[in-house]
C-alpha positions as CSV (number, residue, x, y, z in Angstrom):
1,M,-22.6,-10.8,38.4
2,G,-21.5,-10.8,34.8
3,K,-23.1,-9.3,32.3
4,G,-26.4,-10.5,31.4
5,V,-27.1,-12.9,34.7
6,K,-30.4,-11.3,36.8
7,A,-31.3,-12.3,39.9
8,A,-34.8,-12.1,42.4
9,V,-35.8,-13.2,45.2
10,I,-38.9,-15.7,44.7
11,G,-41.1,-16.9,47.9
12,G,-37.6,-17.1,49.6
13,V,-35.8,-19.1,46.6
14,F,-33.0,-17.5,44.9
15,V,-33.6,-17.9,41.5
16,V,-31.1,-16.8,38.6
17,M,-32.2,-15.8,35.0
18,V,-29.7,-16.6,32.6
19,S,-29.5,-14.6,29.4
20,G,-28.0,-15.9,26.6
21,A,-29.0,-19.6,25.7
22,G,-28.5,-21.3,22.8
23,Y,-30.8,-20.3,19.5
24,G,-34.4,-21.6,19.5
25,T,-35.2,-22.1,22.6
26,Y,-36.9,-19.8,25.8
27,N,-35.6,-19.2,29.1
28,I,-38.3,-19.9,31.8
29,V,-38.5,-17.5,34.5
30,S,-41.0,-16.5,37.4
31,A,-42.1,-13.2,37.6
32,L,-43.9,-11.1,40.1
33,N,-46.8,-9.1,39.1
34,G,-48.2,-5.9,41.7
35,G,-45.8,-6.5,44.0
36,G,-46.9,-9.3,46.8
37,G,-50.7,-10.8,45.2
38,G,-51.8,-11.7,41.6
39,T,-50.3,-14.6,39.9
40,G,-47.2,-15.1,41.3
41,G,-45.4,-17.8,39.4
42,V,-46.7,-17.0,36.0
43,A,-44.0,-18.0,33.4
44,V,-42.5,-15.5,31.2
45,E,-41.4,-16.3,28.2
46,K,-37.4,-14.6,27.1
47,K,-37.1,-15.1,23.7
48,T,-33.2,-16.0,22.6
49,G,-32.0,-16.8,19.4
50,P,-31.8,-14.8,16.0
51,P,-35.1,-12.2,15.9
52,G,-37.7,-13.6,13.3
53,K,-38.7,-11.5,10.6
54,D,-41.9,-10.1,11.7
55,E,-39.4,-8.8,15.1
56,V,-36.3,-7.0,12.3
57,E,-39.5,-5.1,10.5
58,E,-40.8,-3.9,13.9
59,T,-38.5,-2.8,15.8
60,S,-36.4,-1.4,12.9
61,A,-39.6,0.4,11.9
62,K,-40.3,2.0,15.8
63,F,-36.9,3.4,15.2
64,F,-37.4,4.5,12.5
65,A,-40.1,6.2,13.2
66,A,-38.4,7.9,16.5
67,W,-35.4,9.1,14.8
68,E,-37.9,11.1,12.1
69,K,-39.2,12.8,14.9
70,G,-36.3,13.5,16.6
71,A,-37.2,11.3,19.6
72,T,-34.0,10.7,20.0
73,A,-34.2,9.2,23.9
74,S,-37.2,7.1,22.6
75,A,-35.3,5.8,19.4
76,A,-32.5,4.9,21.6
77,S,-34.5,3.0,23.3
78,Y,-35.2,0.6,20.6
79,T,-30.8,0.2,20.5
80,N,-29.0,-2.1,22.5
81,N,-26.5,0.8,23.9
82,D,-28.9,3.6,24.3
83,S,-26.4,6.2,26.0
84,A,-24.3,5.9,22.8
85,A,-27.2,5.9,20.4
86,E,-28.8,8.9,22.5
87,Q,-25.6,10.9,22.6
88,L,-25.1,10.5,18.3
89,L,-28.6,11.0,17.5
90,T,-28.5,14.6,19.3
91,A,-25.6,15.5,18.0
92,F,-27.5,14.6,14.3
93,G,-30.4,17.3,15.0
94,D,-28.3,20.3,17.4
95,D,-24.9,19.9,16.1
96,A,-25.2,18.8,12.4
97,H,-28.4,21.1,11.9
98,I,-30.1,17.7,10.2
99,T,-33.9,18.2,10.1
100,G,-36.9,16.9,7.5
101,V,-35.7,13.0,8.1
102,K,-37.1,10.8,5.8
103,I,-36.4,7.4,5.8
104,T,-36.8,4.8,3.2
105,P,-36.2,1.2,4.5
106,G,-35.3,-1.7,2.2
107,A,-36.3,-5.2,2.1
108,A,-34.5,-7.2,5.1
109,R,-31.7,-9.7,4.3
110,G,-32.1,-11.7,7.4
111,T,-31.6,-9.4,9.9
112,T,-29.9,-6.8,8.3
113,V,-32.3,-3.9,7.1
114,P,-30.8,-1.8,4.2
115,Y,-32.4,2.0,4.0
116,T,-32.2,5.4,1.9
117,V,-32.3,8.5,4.5
118,K,-33.0,11.6,3.3
119,A,-32.8,15.0,4.7
120,K,-31.6,18.8,4.9
121,V,-28.9,20.9,6.8
122,A,-30.0,24.0,7.2
123,Y,-27.0,26.8,8.9
124,G,-26.4,30.4,8.6
125,G,-29.4,31.0,6.4
126,K,-28.4,28.6,4.4
127,S,-29.5,25.1,3.7
128,K,-28.6,22.1,1.1
129,P,-30.4,19.0,1.0
130,L,-29.0,15.2,2.5
131,S,-29.0,12.0,1.4
132,Y,-27.3,9.2,1.9
133,K,-27.8,4.8,2.4
134,S,-26.6,3.0,5.2
135,E,-28.2,-0.3,6.8
136,L,-28.2,-1.6,10.8
137,K,-29.1,-5.1,12.2
138,V,-31.3,-5.8,15.0
139,V,-30.0,-8.8,17.1
140,R,-31.6,-10.3,20.1
141,G,-30.8,-8.1,23.9
142,L,-28.2,-10.1,26.0
143,T,-30.6,-9.1,29.0
144,T,-34.4,-8.7,28.4
145,G,-34.4,-11.2,25.2
146,R,-36.3,-8.4,22.9
147,A,-35.3,-7.4,19.5
148,L,-32.7,-4.5,19.1
149,V,-30.8,-2.6,16.9
150,D,-27.2,-3.5,17.1
151,W,-26.4,0.3,17.6
152,Q,-23.1,1.1,15.7
153,P,-22.2,4.6,14.6
154,S,-22.8,3.6,11.0
155,V,-26.3,3.1,11.9
156,V,-26.6,7.4,11.5
157,H,-24.3,7.7,8.4
158,P,-21.9,4.7,7.2
159,E,-18.7,6.6,7.1
160,L,-18.8,7.3,11.4
161,K,-16.4,5.6,13.4
162,K,-16.6,5.4,16.9
163,E,-16.4,8.0,18.5
164,D,-16.7,10.0,15.3
165,T,-19.6,13.1,15.6
166,L,-21.5,15.1,13.4
167,V,-21.2,19.0,13.1
168,T,-22.0,21.5,10.8
169,E,-20.4,24.8,11.0
170,Q,-17.7,27.4,9.4
171,S,-14.9,24.9,8.1
172,A,-12.0,25.0,10.6
173,T,-9.5,25.1,7.6
174,P,-10.2,26.5,4.1
175,P,-10.4,24.0,1.4
176,I,-8.0,23.4,-0.9
177,E,-7.5,22.7,-5.0
178,A,-4.7,19.5,-4.3
179,V,-2.7,19.7,-7.9
180,G,-0.2,17.1,-9.0
181,R,3.2,17.4,-10.2
182,D,1.8,18.0,-13.8
183,G,-0.9,20.4,-12.9
184,S,-3.7,18.3,-12.8
185,Q,-6.2,18.4,-10.3
186,L,-6.3,15.8,-7.4
187,T,-10.0,14.8,-5.8
188,K,-11.3,11.6,-3.9
189,E,-13.7,10.8,-6.7
190,K,-11.1,10.8,-9.0
191,Y,-8.3,9.0,-7.2
192,P,-10.4,7.9,-3.8
193,S,-7.6,6.1,-1.8
194,L,-6.3,9.8,-1.4
195,G,-9.3,10.9,0.5
196,P,-8.3,11.0,4.0
197,I,-4.4,11.8,2.4
198,L,-6.1,15.2,1.4
199,D,-8.2,15.9,4.0
200,A,-4.8,15.7,6.7
201,L,-3.1,18.1,3.7
202,R,-5.5,20.0,4.0
203,D,-5.8,20.1,7.7
204,K,-2.2,21.3,7.5
205,Y,-1.8,23.7,4.7
206,G,-5.7,25.0,4.3
207,E,-4.3,28.3,5.6
208,K,-1.1,28.5,4.0
209,A,-2.7,27.8,0.4
210,G,-4.1,31.1,0.8
211,G,-7.9,29.8,0.6
212,T,-11.1,31.1,2.5
213,P,-13.2,28.8,4.8
214,G,-17.0,28.3,4.1
215,V,-19.6,26.0,5.7
216,E,-19.9,22.4,5.7
217,L,-21.2,19.3,6.9
218,V,-18.5,16.7,8.1
219,I,-17.8,14.2,10.5
220,R,-15.3,15.0,13.5
221,H,-13.1,12.9,14.7
222,T,-13.1,13.0,18.0
223,G,-11.3,9.5,19.0
224,N,-7.5,10.4,17.3
225,G,-7.7,13.4,16.0
226,A,-7.6,12.9,12.5
227,P,-8.8,15.8,10.1
228,D,-12.4,16.4,9.5
229,T,-14.1,14.3,7.0
230,P,-16.3,16.9,5.0
231,L,-19.9,15.3,3.8
232,L,-21.6,18.5,2.2
233,T,-21.0,21.7,1.4
234,L,-23.8,24.4,2.1
235,A,-21.7,27.6,1.0
236,K,-18.4,27.3,-0.7
237,G,-15.1,28.5,0.4
238,K,-12.9,29.9,-1.3
239,P,-9.7,26.9,-2.2
240,G,-6.7,27.6,-1.8
241,K,-4.2,25.9,-4.5
242,L,-1.9,23.5,-3.0
243,T,0.7,22.0,-5.7
244,T,2.0,18.3,-4.5
245,T,4.6,15.8,-5.6
246,I,1.8,13.0,-6.6
247,S,2.4,11.7,-10.3
248,P,-1.5,11.4,-11.9
249,G,-0.2,8.6,-13.9
250,A,1.3,6.4,-10.7
251,Q,-1.5,7.5,-8.7
252,A,-3.7,5.9,-11.1
253,A,-1.9,3.0,-11.6
254,A,-1.8,2.1,-7.6
255,E,-5.5,3.0,-7.4
256,K,-6.2,0.1,-9.2
257,A,-3.4,-2.1,-8.1
258,V,-4.6,-1.8,-4.7
259,K,-8.0,-2.8,-4.8
260,R,-7.1,-6.3,-6.3
261,F,-5.4,-7.4,-3.0
262,A,-7.2,-6.5,0.5
263,Q,-5.7,-4.9,3.0
264,S,-3.0,-3.7,0.5
265,S,-0.8,-0.3,0.6
266,V,1.9,1.0,-1.1
267,V,3.7,4.1,-1.9
268,A,6.2,5.2,-4.6
269,V,9.4,7.7,-4.8
270,K,11.4,9.5,-7.2
271,P,15.0,8.5,-5.8
272,S,16.6,10.9,-7.4
273,T,14.8,13.7,-5.4
274,G,12.7,12.1,-2.5
275,E,9.4,12.7,-4.3
276,V,6.6,10.7,-3.5
277,L,4.8,9.8,-6.5
278,A,1.8,7.8,-5.6
279,V,0.4,6.4,-2.3
280,A,-2.7,4.3,-1.9
281,N,-4.5,2.1,0.6
282,N,-7.3,-0.3,-0.3
283,R,-8.2,-1.1,3.8
284,T,-11.1,-1.8,5.8
285,D,-10.4,1.1,8.2
286,G,-9.4,3.8,6.1
287,Y,-6.1,4.1,7.7
288,N,-3.2,5.1,5.9
289,A,-1.3,1.9,6.6
290,A,1.3,3.0,2.9
291,F,2.4,6.0,5.1
292,Q,2.0,5.2,8.8
293,G,1.7,1.4,9.0
294,E,4.0,-0.3,11.6
295,A,5.1,-3.7,10.9
296,A,8.1,-6.4,10.1
297,P,9.4,-6.1,7.1
298,G,10.1,-9.4,6.2
299,S,13.4,-9.9,3.7
300,T,12.9,-6.4,2.0
301,M,14.9,-5.6,5.3
302,K,17.8,-7.6,3.7
303,I,19.0,-4.9,1.9
304,I,19.4,-3.0,5.0
305,T,21.0,-6.0,6.6
306,A,23.3,-6.5,3.5
307,A,24.5,-3.0,3.2
308,M,26.1,-3.7,6.5
309,L,27.6,-6.8,6.0
310,I,29.0,-5.0,3.6
311,D,30.0,-1.7,5.0
312,N,31.3,-3.6,8.2
313,G,33.9,-5.8,5.7
314,V,32.2,-8.9,6.9
315,T,31.3,-9.8,2.9
316,S,30.7,-8.5,0.0
317,M,28.2,-9.1,-2.9
318,N,30.7,-11.4,-4.4
319,G,32.0,-13.0,-1.2
320,P,31.2,-15.8,0.6
321,A,27.3,-15.9,2.6
322,P,27.0,-20.2,2.8
323,C,23.4,-21.1,2.7
324,P,22.1,-23.7,5.3
325,D,19.5,-24.8,5.7
326,T,18.8,-24.1,9.5
327,A,21.0,-21.7,11.1
328,V,21.0,-21.4,15.3
329,W,21.2,-18.4,17.4
330,Q,21.1,-18.3,20.9
331,S,19.2,-21.5,20.9
332,Q,16.6,-20.3,18.5
333,T,16.9,-22.5,15.5
334,F,15.9,-20.5,12.1
335,K,14.8,-21.8,8.5
336,N,14.1,-20.7,4.6
337,L,11.1,-20.6,3.0
338,T,9.9,-24.3,2.5
339,N,11.7,-26.1,-1.3
340,M,15.0,-24.0,-1.0
341,K,17.9,-25.7,-1.6
342,A,21.1,-25.7,0.8
343,N,24.3,-23.9,-0.7
344,E,27.1,-24.0,1.4
345,N,29.6,-21.9,-1.6
346,A,26.5,-19.5,-1.7
347,T,27.8,-15.7,-2.1
348,L,25.9,-12.9,-0.8
349,A,24.6,-11.9,-4.4
350,N,23.4,-15.8,-4.2
351,S,22.0,-15.9,-1.0
352,F,20.4,-11.8,-1.8
353,M,18.3,-12.8,-4.7
354,R,16.8,-16.6,-3.4
355,S,16.3,-14.9,-0.1
356,C,17.9,-17.4,1.8
357,N,17.3,-16.8,5.5
358,T,20.3,-19.1,7.2
359,A,23.1,-17.3,5.0
360,F,22.0,-13.7,6.5
361,I,21.4,-15.0,10.2
362,K,25.0,-17.5,10.3
363,L,26.7,-13.7,8.9
364,I,25.5,-11.2,11.7
365,D,27.7,-13.2,14.3
366,E,31.1,-12.3,12.5
367,K,32.9,-9.3,13.9
368,P,33.0,-6.2,14.5
369,L,29.9,-6.7,14.3
370,T,27.2,-5.6,17.5
371,D,24.2,-5.8,18.6
372,A,23.8,-1.8,18.0
373,S,25.5,-2.4,14.2
374,L,21.8,-3.3,12.5
375,T,20.3,-0.3,14.0
376,Q,23.1,2.4,13.4
377,E,23.2,1.1,9.7
378,A,19.6,1.8,9.2
379,E,19.6,5.3,11.3
380,E,23.1,6.9,10.0
381,R,23.1,5.3,6.3
382,F,19.0,5.0,5.2
383,G,17.9,8.1,7.8
384,L,15.5,5.8,9.8
385,G,14.2,5.3,12.9
386,Q,15.0,9.0,14.1
387,D,11.2,10.6,14.1
388,N,12.3,13.1,12.0
389,W,10.6,12.6,8.8
390,K,8.7,15.8,7.7
391,T,6.7,14.8,4.9
392,G,4.1,17.1,4.8
393,I,1.4,14.7,6.7
394,A,1.9,12.1,9.4
395,S,4.1,8.9,8.8
396,F,5.7,6.5,10.3
397,D,9.8,6.3,9.7
398,G,10.5,2.6,10.8
399,S,12.2,1.3,13.5
400,V,15.3,-0.8,14.3
401,P,16.0,-1.2,17.7
402,A,19.6,-2.3,18.9
403,V,18.3,-5.8,20.7
404,E,20.1,-8.7,22.3
405,G,19.7,-12.1,22.0
406,P,17.0,-13.8,19.4
407,D,15.5,-10.8,18.2
408,R,19.2,-9.4,16.8
409,A,18.6,-12.3,14.4
410,A,15.2,-12.2,13.5
411,G,16.0,-8.2,12.9
412,A,18.5,-9.2,10.4
413,I,15.6,-10.9,8.2
414,G,13.2,-8.5,9.4
415,Q,11.6,-10.2,11.6
416,G,11.5,-9.5,15.6
417,Q,11.3,-6.0,16.8
418,V,11.7,-3.8,13.1
419,Q,8.9,-2.7,11.9
420,M,8.3,-0.7,8.9
421,S,6.2,0.9,6.3
422,P,5.7,1.1,2.7
423,L,6.8,4.3,2.5
424,N,9.6,3.5,5.1
425,M,11.1,0.5,2.6
426,A,10.4,2.7,-1.2
427,S,12.9,5.2,0.4
428,V,15.1,2.0,1.1
429,T,15.0,1.1,-2.0
430,A,15.5,4.6,-3.4
431,T,18.9,5.0,-0.6
432,A,20.3,1.9,-2.1
433,I,20.2,2.2,-6.0
434,T,21.7,6.1,-5.1
435,G,23.8,5.6,-2.6
436,A,22.0,9.0,-0.9
437,F,18.9,9.5,1.3
438,R,16.5,11.7,-0.2
439,Q,14.0,12.3,2.7
440,P,10.6,11.4,0.8
441,Y,8.3,14.3,0.8
442,L,4.6,15.0,-0.8
443,V,4.7,18.7,-0.1
444,S,7.5,21.4,-1.0
445,P,9.1,21.9,2.5
446,E,9.4,25.1,1.0
447,L,6.1,25.8,1.5
448,D,6.4,25.7,5.1
449,G,10.0,26.0,5.4
450,R,10.2,22.6,7.2
451,E,13.3,20.8,7.5
452,L,14.4,17.4,5.7
453,A,15.6,14.7,7.8
454,R,19.0,14.0,6.6
455,A,21.1,10.4,6.7
456,R,25.0,10.2,5.8
457,G,24.2,7.8,2.5
458,L,25.9,4.8,1.5
459,R,29.2,4.3,-0.1
460,A,29.4,4.5,-3.5
461,S,30.4,0.8,-3.8
462,T,27.8,-0.5,-1.1
463,A,25.0,1.1,-3.3
464,A,26.8,-0.5,-6.6
465,Q,27.1,-3.7,-5.1
466,L,22.9,-3.6,-3.4
467,K,21.6,-2.0,-6.8
468,Q,23.2,-5.2,-8.9
469,M,22.0,-7.6,-6.4
470,M,18.7,-6.7,-6.4
471,R,19.0,-6.5,-10.6
472,L,19.8,-10.4,-9.9
473,T,16.9,-11.0,-7.7
474,A,14.3,-9.0,-10.4
475,T,15.5,-11.8,-13.2
476,Q,16.3,-14.5,-12.0
477,G,16.0,-14.7,-8.1
478,T,12.8,-14.7,-5.9
479,A,11.1,-11.3,-8.0
480,A,11.4,-12.5,-11.6
481,Q,7.8,-13.4,-11.5
482,A,6.6,-10.4,-11.0
483,M,8.7,-8.2,-12.6
484,A,8.5,-10.5,-15.8
485,G,7.9,-7.7,-18.8
486,L,9.5,-4.6,-17.2
487,G,11.6,-2.9,-19.6
488,G,14.4,-0.2,-18.3
489,D,17.0,-1.2,-15.5
490,I,15.0,-3.0,-12.8
491,G,15.6,-4.5,-9.4
492,A,13.6,-5.3,-6.4
493,K,13.8,-8.0,-3.1
494,T,10.6,-10.3,-1.8
495,G,10.0,-10.1,1.9
496,S,7.4,-12.8,4.1
497,A,6.3,-11.7,7.6
498,E,5.2,-14.0,10.0
499,V,2.8,-12.9,12.2
500,D,1.8,-14.7,15.5
501,G,-2.3,-15.9,14.8
502,N,-2.2,-15.6,11.5
503,A,-2.7,-18.5,9.2
504,K,-0.3,-16.6,6.2
505,S,2.5,-14.3,6.3
506,N,2.2,-10.5,5.3
507,S,3.6,-9.9,1.6
508,W,6.0,-7.1,1.2
509,F,8.0,-6.1,-2.0
510,T,10.1,-3.4,-3.2
511,G,11.4,-2.4,-6.4
512,F,13.1,0.0,-8.9
513,R,12.7,0.9,-12.6
514,N,14.7,3.6,-13.8
515,D,14.3,6.8,-11.8
516,I,11.4,5.3,-9.7
517,A,11.2,2.9,-6.2
518,A,8.3,1.5,-4.7
519,A,7.5,-1.1,-2.3
520,A,3.7,-2.5,-1.2
521,M,2.7,-4.6,2.0
522,T,-0.8,-6.4,1.8
523,E,-2.1,-8.6,5.5
524,E,-1.8,-11.8,4.9
525,G,-1.0,-12.0,1.3
526,G,1.3,-14.8,1.4
527,H,4.9,-14.6,-0.2
528,G,6.2,-11.4,-1.7
529,G,5.3,-12.3,-5.5
530,D,2.4,-12.9,-4.4
531,A,0.2,-10.5,-4.1
532,A,2.8,-7.1,-2.9
533,G,4.5,-7.7,-6.0
534,P,2.3,-7.1,-8.6
535,I,0.9,-4.0,-7.0
536,V,4.6,-2.7,-7.4
537,A,5.3,-3.7,-10.3
538,A,1.7,-2.3,-11.7
539,V,3.4,1.3,-10.3
540,L,6.7,0.7,-12.1
541,R,5.2,0.1,-15.4
542,T,4.0,3.5,-15.4
543,G,7.9,4.7,-14.8
544,G,6.3,7.5,-13.0
């Protein structure tokens, strides 16, 4: 039978007791007492719907009391997932060595109860106080109808996620003092979105940087192999100094810019060297989508497609690229953005700066182009899609697979099976404006002798045309509003990527100003200039 359904045989009648009825109702079920006599047939009321105020207070109080005592099985019994709850609550005491727990609940907000946890962490003769705030929610048990704590790892600590646990021990790696390109210290307190990146740098370079480990309370991410997240230091280790390529000015601007738009990421690089100047994320999942995101880049992909068209002699910046209202490729019809005027006499520069989809769709059937042409351009000229970037931390190298059918056309405008991260698109812009592919990196390869990826780069004439088309886009085309007010040599490309099931498209934008290139993506941010555009412009404004 399905979850939440029980069956019983009462007086020869098969009775099904169903949980989860509508809010504010009761299920009337028959119950037997004492094995066969007694009051068989007495009605027992099983509550449904949201728990009331008294139930919320009573359940949370009993849970807190058992947790404080270290009675993990008892505490877990007040949750709707006693197995997972008991395992994590046991680790809280046994593995994390947290004792003297005192929990102070705040005023409940409906079924949500905020609270403060104060305790002590003791290990190896060292101890320190621990204090943090979290919250839980009380829900109705599906089968029992009891008011229960809705079990989430964040009940134990707000930074815990599924499959995480807490551990106190000697650090797996020595701490690091990460510094920017100007020698100033980079901390997660000053640059919050650098937190996971600094943890990853410590995990990889802690020993190479010459530090010694201390004793820490950490979150161990057992599910995804991510580096430990330190929560409390009991005994300081000696940090090793690690120099990064980050520009504190660009990083501060990036941090501030992504906060304006939910689910946003941005990367800035120095085109003349490949150094990463800034990386910031504003995401609810803590994921470094700026480096590791894999999403269709929309029309920012037209930089690579335009390069392919030029390199293969199909057209040139001032050559023909007609922009009709629609274009059909192997029975699939492609359209332009709403209100875009058709222009059968358009040049490639005009179709590029207006971001005309149909112009690029119509040209990909021209000889000598094949199903593999876009892939070859991306890999050989822009260094993408070969799984060989070594930035210093985990990163995605982009993917432009050779495909046939409608996906070949979709790929030309950054849809279909094409996948990119903001890091990839910042690199694409850097390659487009310099003609040289310089693999982005966050830590100098001289520190660990790693080999950076290589690619042919672009012909000088191709790079010159791409740079000029991006200049036109930033001053007269779809990127003009976002780039307004920026001085110096500027250029850009907008992108909007449709995602199945999303009401709005993902917003993409990439641009350059002098020797800084940046790219951003905002999930469901709309047109490229709406969300990602202002983020990139804010970073470019710093000048690196």
